N, C-alpha and C positions, 0 to 999 in steps of 0.2 A: 559677835555674830548672833543674829536672831535665831532662836530655835525653830526648826521646821516642824510644823504640825500639819498633817495631811488628813483631810476629811474624806470619808468614803461611805457609800450606802451599804448597810448590812451590819452583821455582828463580826467580832474578831474571828478571823479564820476564813473570811470570804475571799473569793477570787480577786476582788478589788484590792484587798489588803495585800495579797500576794503580789499584785502589780505594783503597789507602793514600794514594797521591800525591794523588788527588782530594780525600780528606777532610782530610789533614794538611798537604798542600803538598809541593813537590818536594824540599825540604831535609831531610825527615825521614829518620831511619836505619831501614832495614828489615832484618829477620832471617828468612831462609828456614828453613823447618822441613820435615822429610821427610814428616810426616803431620799430621793435624789435632790429635791429642793433643799433639804437640810445641808447638803454639801455647799451649795451656793450661799446659804444663809450663814453658815459657819465662817466662810471667808469674809463675807460682808460685815459680820459682827466682830471680826478679829479673833475668833476662837481658833481659826486655822489659817495657816499661811498659804496652803495649796489645797487642791482637791483632786481626786482620782475619779474620773467620770467615764463609765462605759458608753461608747457611742455606736458600736457596730459589732455584730457577731457573724462569723463566717457562715453559719447555718440559718440563724433567725433573722438576719438583716439588721437594718438601722434601728437604734433605740430612739424612737420618735420623741419621747419626753426629754431626753438629753438635749436634742437640738432645739426644742422649744425653750428650754431653760437658758441655753446659750444665747438665744435671741433676747430673752427677757432681762438678763443680767449683763453687765459690762465688764467681764473678766477676760483675761487673755489665755489662749491655748499656748502653753510654753513647752509642751512635749507630747509624745505619743508612745504608747507601749502596745506591742502585740503579744498577748499572753496565751500560750497553748492551754486549752481547757482540759483538765484531767479530773475525773470523778472517781471517788472510792466509796465502797460500801463499808460503813463503820458502825460499831456497836459497843456497849459497855463490856467490862470483864464478865466472862462466864457465858456469853452468848456466842453460839457457833453459827456458821453460815447455814447449816441444815436446819437450824431452829427458826430461821426467818420466814415469815409469811406476809409481811407488810413492810413498806419502806416509805419514809417521809423526806420531802425536799421541796425546793421551789418549783413551780410549774415548768419553767424553762429547763431546769436540770432533769426533771422527770421526763420531759419530752425528748431530751437529748440522750436519754438512756432507755428509751421506750422499748426497744427490741430486747435488751438485756433483761429488763423487768418482766416483760411478757414471757420470755423464755424460762425464767425462774418461777413464773406463776404467782408473783407477789402482787399484793394490792397496794396501789400508790396512794399516799396521803399528802395533800398539798399543804405547804407552810409558806410563810412570807419571805423566807430567806434560806439559802443552802446552809450557811454556817449557823443560822438560827435553829435549823432542824437538828444539827449536831449538838448545839448547846442545850436544847430542850431534852434531847435523849439522855445527855450526860446528867442532867439534873433530875430527870424522872424516867429511869430505865423501865423499859417494857420488854418482857422476855422474848417476844416474837417480832419485835420491831427493830429496824436498822435505819440509818440515815444515809443519804447520798450527798456528799459534799466534797469540797476540795481537800487535798492532802493537809493543808495548813490547819484545817478545822480539827482533824483527828489529833494532831499534835497539841493544839491549844486546849482542847477539852478532854484530853486523856482517853480517847476512845481507841479501841483496837480495830485495825484495818482487816476486814474479812475478805475483800476482793479489790483488786486495783485495776485501773484503766477500764471502767465499765461503760464509758461513753460509747455510743454507737459508731461515731465517726472519729477516728484518731486524728484527723486533720482539723478538727474544730479549734477555733481560737477566737478571742475577743480583742477588739481594738479599744484602747482607752485614751482619752485626752487627759493630760496633766494641766490643771488650771492654776493660774496665778494672777497677781494684780498687775505686774509689769511685764513688758515684752521679754521674751527669752533671749539669752545671750546667743549670738549666732554661732552655729556649728554645722558645717556642711557634711553630707548632703542635707538640704533643707526641704521642707514642705510648707505650703501656705494653705490655710483654710479661710473661707469667707462665705457670706450669704448675699444674694442679690435678688431683686425683683425686676420683672420686665414690664415695659409699657405695653398698652393694649393696641398693638397694630401688627399687621403681618410681617413676619421676619424678625421680630424683636429678639427672640431667643437666639436665632441664628446670628444676628449682629453682635449680641453680647458674647457669645462663645467665640465668635470670630476675632474678638479682641485678643484672645490667647492664641488661636490657631495661626493668625497672620504673623505672629512673632515666634512661632515654633515652640510654644509652651505646652507641655503635656498635662492634660487633666487626668487625675487618677480617680476622681469621684465627681459625678454630676447626678444629683437626685432632687426631684421636686417634692415639696411638702405644701399642703394647704395652709393658708394664713388664718390664724384665729380671728374670728369676728368679721372676716371678709369672705363671703360665700363665693366659691369657685374662683378664688384668687390664689395664686401660687408663688412661692419663693423657691429659689434654687440654692442648694448647698454644693459648694465646689471645693475640691482639694486640687492643688497643682504642684508640680515639681518645681522647686526653686524657692528663693526668698523674695519677699516683697520689695526688698531694696536692690535686687538685681536690676540692671538697666532695662532689659526687655520686660521683666515683670512689672516694673514701675510704670513703663509706658502703657502696658496692657491695662493696668488698674486705672490709670488716668482716662484711657479710652472707654473703659467699662463705666466709669462714673458719668461720662457724657451720655451713654446709651441706655443705662439701666434706670429703673424707677427709684431704686435705692441700693446701696452697697453697705454691708457691715463686715468689717475685717474681724476675724476671730483670732488670727495670729499666724506668725511664721515661727517655725520650731524645727529642731533636729528630727529628721526622719528616723523612725524606729527600725532597728535591725530586723530583717524578715518582712518588712513592709514592701509595697509594690515598687518603690523607687530607692530602696536601700542597696548598699553594695552587696548584701547577702542574698538579694532576691534573684530568682532565676529568669 
């Protein structure tokens, strides 16, 4: 059996790595990448068998670059993870909470803990990565500086947790796609993701969406994004309940191919527990 190596953006201890362990188990090998493109390149070059890609945050919305890369590369979405986002304040040995006057982290993490940071009167310092902030602090301790990062980072870099659950919204979570080379093994309930473009005539989007509505297929995501290099031209990202091999879904996709300017399948995969069409959702 081929060893599974999963690429992710960031340093060891990042939320993306926590998502990997949740999906693949603690024994999997992880491969840190400097940026999101590095995930795709690692799979393309054979350095990784899979990738863990953040695509949507409950507060910040869609990760635009992730969907741009999904269009650029021809890999398959083979799974999804919904990871609750938990942030901790962490610092090296000897530093107490009352000593802190500044905190470092990724801009998104600082924004998601903005009220907490303001209430403490701390000065925020921007870094390229949450886990990277913890790594830098562990290597170069500063007496009045803490890092805000995921719990895994504190464990990985041997930092003490000074405060837990410092995120402003306890309902915050991030959705990740698991990327692979081949289609996922079917496990229901399933979800399917694709991208399509519309022709330039009245009602074209209505007709494309109708391919699903006429067959009782529920769309769980519909979002437009501008197309690179084509001014004021848009493509639409769609998630729907079910598998592309289902009879109704197969009919809808054939109909969509007739009506759309283009269609790119991203994959059919098991729906994540806690997602909008999982058995655990309300």
